[in-house]
Structures are given as C-alpha cells and as structure tokens.
FIZAVO-961556 format. One record per residue (C-alpha): residue number from 1; residue in one letter; x, y, z. Coordinates in steps of 0.2 Angstrom, whole numbers. Layout:
BEGIN
> NUM|a|X|Y|Z
...
//
This chain:
BEGIN
> 1|x|-114|-260|-46
> 2|x|-111|-259|-27
> 3|x|-101|-270|-17
> 4|x|-116|-280|-10
> 5|x|-121|-284|-28
> 6|x|-103|-288|-33
> 7|x|-102|-302|-20
> 8|x|-113|-315|-29
> 9|x|-104|-312|-45
> 10|x|-87|-315|-37
> 11|x|-94|-330|-28
> 12|x|-100|-337|-45
> 13|x|-83|-334|-54
> 14|x|-74|-342|-40
> 15|x|-86|-357|-41
> 16|x|-83|-358|-59
> 17|x|-64|-358|-57
> 18|x|-66|-373|-46
> 19|x|-78|-383|-56
> 20|x|-72|-398|-66
> 21|x|-82|-408|-79
> 22|x|-90|-423|-71
> 23|x|-77|-434|-80
> 24|x|-62|-426|-72
> 25|x|-59|-436|-57
> 26|x|-42|-435|-49
> 27|x|-38|-453|-55
> 28|x|-43|-448|-73
> 29|x|-32|-432|-72
> 30|x|-17|-443|-65
> 31|x|-19|-455|-79
> 32|x|-18|-442|-93
> 33|x|-2|-443|-103
> 34|x|11|-430|-98
> 35|x|12|-414|-110
> 36|x|29|-419|-115
> 37|x|24|-436|-121
> 38|x|11|-429|-133
> 39|x|17|-428|-151
> 40|x|15|-411|-159
> 41|x|16|-407|-177
> 42|x|27|-392|-181
> 43|x|26|-383|-164
> 44|x|35|-368|-172
> 45|x|22|-366|-186
> 46|x|7|-368|-174
> 47|x|14|-355|-162
> 48|x|17|-343|-176
> 49|x|-1|-345|-181
> 50|x|-7|-342|-164
> 51|x|5|-327|-162
> 52|x|-2|-320|-178
> 53|x|-20|-321|-171
> 54|x|-16|-314|-154
> 55|x|-14|-295|-155
> 56|x|-9|-292|-137
> 57|x|8|-285|-134
> 58|x|21|-299|-131
> 59|x|30|-300|-114
> 60|x|47|-309|-119
> 61|x|52|-321|-105
> 62|x|64|-335|-104
> 63|x|56|-352|-101
> 64|x|59|-352|-82
> 65|x|53|-334|-81
> 66|x|37|-339|-90
> 67|x|34|-354|-79
> 68|x|37|-343|-63
> 69|x|25|-330|-69
> 70|x|11|-343|-73
> 71|x|14|-350|-56
> 72|x|11|-333|-49
> 73|x|-4|-330|-59
> 74|x|-12|-346|-52
> 75|x|-8|-341|-35
> 76|x|-16|-324|-38
> 77|x|-32|-333|-43
> 78|x|-31|-344|-27
> 79|x|-29|-328|-17
> 80|x|-45|-321|-25
> 81|x|-54|-337|-21
> 82|x|-48|-336|-3
> 83|x|-53|-318|-1
> 84|x|-70|-321|-7
> 85|x|-73|-335|5
> 86|x|-65|-325|19
> 87|x|-77|-310|15
> 88|x|-92|-321|15
> 89|x|-87|-328|32
> 90|x|-82|-310|38
> 91|x|-65|-316|42
> 92|x|-55|-300|39
> 93|x|-39|-307|46
> 94|x|-40|-321|33
> 95|x|-43|-308|20
> 96|x|-27|-298|26
> 97|x|-17|-314|26
> 98|x|-22|-319|8
> 99|x|-20|-302|1
> 100|x|-2|-301|8
> 101|x|3|-313|-6
> 102|x|-3|-301|-20
> 103|x|0|-284|-12
> 104|x|15|-273|-16
> 105|x|33|-276|-8
> 106|x|50|-271|-14
> 107|x|53|-289|-19
> 108|x|37|-289|-29
> 109|x|42|-273|-37
> 110|x|59|-279|-43
> 111|x|51|-295|-50
> 112|x|39|-285|-60
> 113|x|53|-274|-67
> 114|x|63|-289|-72
> 115|x|48|-298|-80
> 116|x|42|-283|-89
> 117|x|60|-277|-95
> 118|x|56|-281|-113
> 119|x|38|-275|-114
> 120|x|35|-256|-113
> 121|x|21|-252|-100
> 122|x|20|-270|-93
> 123|x|30|-266|-77
> 124|x|19|-250|-73
> 125|x|3|-260|-75
> 126|x|10|-274|-65
> 127|x|15|-262|-51
> 128|x|-2|-254|-52
> 129|x|-10|-271|-49
> 130|x|0|-274|-33
> 131|x|-4|-257|-26
> 132|x|-22|-259|-30
> 133|x|-22|-275|-21
> 134|x|-15|-266|-6
> 135|x|-32|-257|-4
> 136|x|-41|-274|-1
> 137|x|-30|-276|15
> 138|x|-34|-258|20
> 139|x|-52|-261|19
> 140|x|-51|-278|28
> 141|x|-41|-269|42
> 142|x|-56|-257|44
> 143|x|-68|-272|44
> 144|x|-77|-264|29
> 145|x|-85|-278|19
> 146|x|-92|-266|5
> 147|x|-75|-258|4
> 148|x|-66|-274|3
> 149|x|-77|-280|-11
> 150|x|-75|-264|-20
> 151|x|-56|-265|-18
> 152|x|-57|-283|-24
> 153|x|-67|-278|-39
> 154|x|-54|-264|-43
> 155|x|-40|-277|-42
> 156|x|-49|-289|-53
> 157|x|-51|-275|-66
> 158|x|-32|-273|-66
> 159|x|-30|-292|-69
> 160|x|-42|-291|-84
> 161|x|-34|-275|-90
> 162|x|-17|-283|-90
> 163|x|-22|-300|-98
> 164|x|-32|-290|-111
> 165|x|-16|-281|-116
> 166|x|-2|-293|-114
> 167|x|3|-311|-117
> 168|x|18|-321|-114
> 169|x|31|-324|-127
> 170|x|44|-337|-123
> 171|x|61|-333|-130
> 172|x|79|-339|-129
> 173|x|93|-330|-119
> 174|x|99|-320|-134
> 175|x|82|-313|-139
> 176|x|78|-309|-120
> 177|x|95|-301|-118
> 178|x|91|-290|-133
> 179|x|73|-286|-130
> 180|x|76|-283|-111
> 181|x|92|-274|-114
> 182|x|100|-285|-101
> 183|x|118|-290|-99
> 184|x|121|-308|-105
> 185|x|118|-322|-92
> 186|x|134|-332|-88
> 187|x|125|-348|-94
> 188|x|123|-340|-112
> 189|x|140|-334|-114
> 190|x|150|-344|-128
> 191|x|166|-352|-122
//
C-alpha cells in the first residue's frame, strides 16, 4: 500500500478514535460514577484471571509509573490524530510540531529505560518507536506528503508491535525493585 492509499485508512482510524456512541454526551459522561466508587468483587482474583488470559510480556510498573505511561500513550494517539489532520491540510510545520512530542530525546530515552527496566526487550522497542517517529519530522521538513505518511505508517507499526508484545503489570515497591533490579526508593525503606 502506498502513502496515498494509506491516508484514507489513517483518517478513518483517527475518526473512529474520536467517535463516541450517540448516548455519550459530555453531561452523561460527567454524571457517571467515579471508578473509585464502583464496588468490585475480588479485584485480585479478577486481575489474576485476566493476567492468565493475556499472554503478552508484563512490564512491571509502580502505580504512578503506569498512570504516567498511560497518559503518554493517550498523548501519542493525539499526536497521530494531529499529524493526520496536518498532512491533510499540507501543514508541514504542524506535523513537525506534533511529532516533536513523540520523537527521540535524551529525556525520552531515560524514561524508556526506567519504564522498561523490568521487562527484557521493552526499552529497545520503545526507543525504536521514538527513532522511527523522528522520520515523520524528517519527511515533513522536506514537505514530502507521501514520505510523511509512510513514516507515520512505520511509526504506527511500531505502536502495534509494542502493544501486541507487552502489557502493564502494576506492582508494589518491593516487586518493582526486585524486577527492575533498582535500589529501594526512600519511601519504601522500613523505619
């Protein structure tokens, strides 16, 4: 599939991401009970059942790390939506601006290493994703629509590869320290 054939597919995917059921108005969403108020029956057993079904490699994360990672993933998806809209408008400056949030940086590299410390291969795949995303910006700087779409497609392939291979596993301080071979955090040291 060439880049021009890929654009309608990308636009369709980004449209689906934004779609909500007709009953999901902002008022209705706001009136839903908070997740913390929903009573759960034996969350440990339910989680164990889900974990047994999900054969992907777990990425052990502390709760705050898992939440941070999910926020980043949501922003990555927003970046893809922004890039698709910018390509359609031939706004290559907007493409470059958006892709800067998912491209490689030293800070991003350190974060990937920290998040992937307990999951062999995760860090390398995460870093490859960010380096692949850099090619979107390279093509946009050249005002190359087809090249930008191809680079976006390659980047999305990295997304799906990672999500197909890994899943979050929220753990406590002791488990994360062991799995990530990290020194104990000050807050987890016994007094």
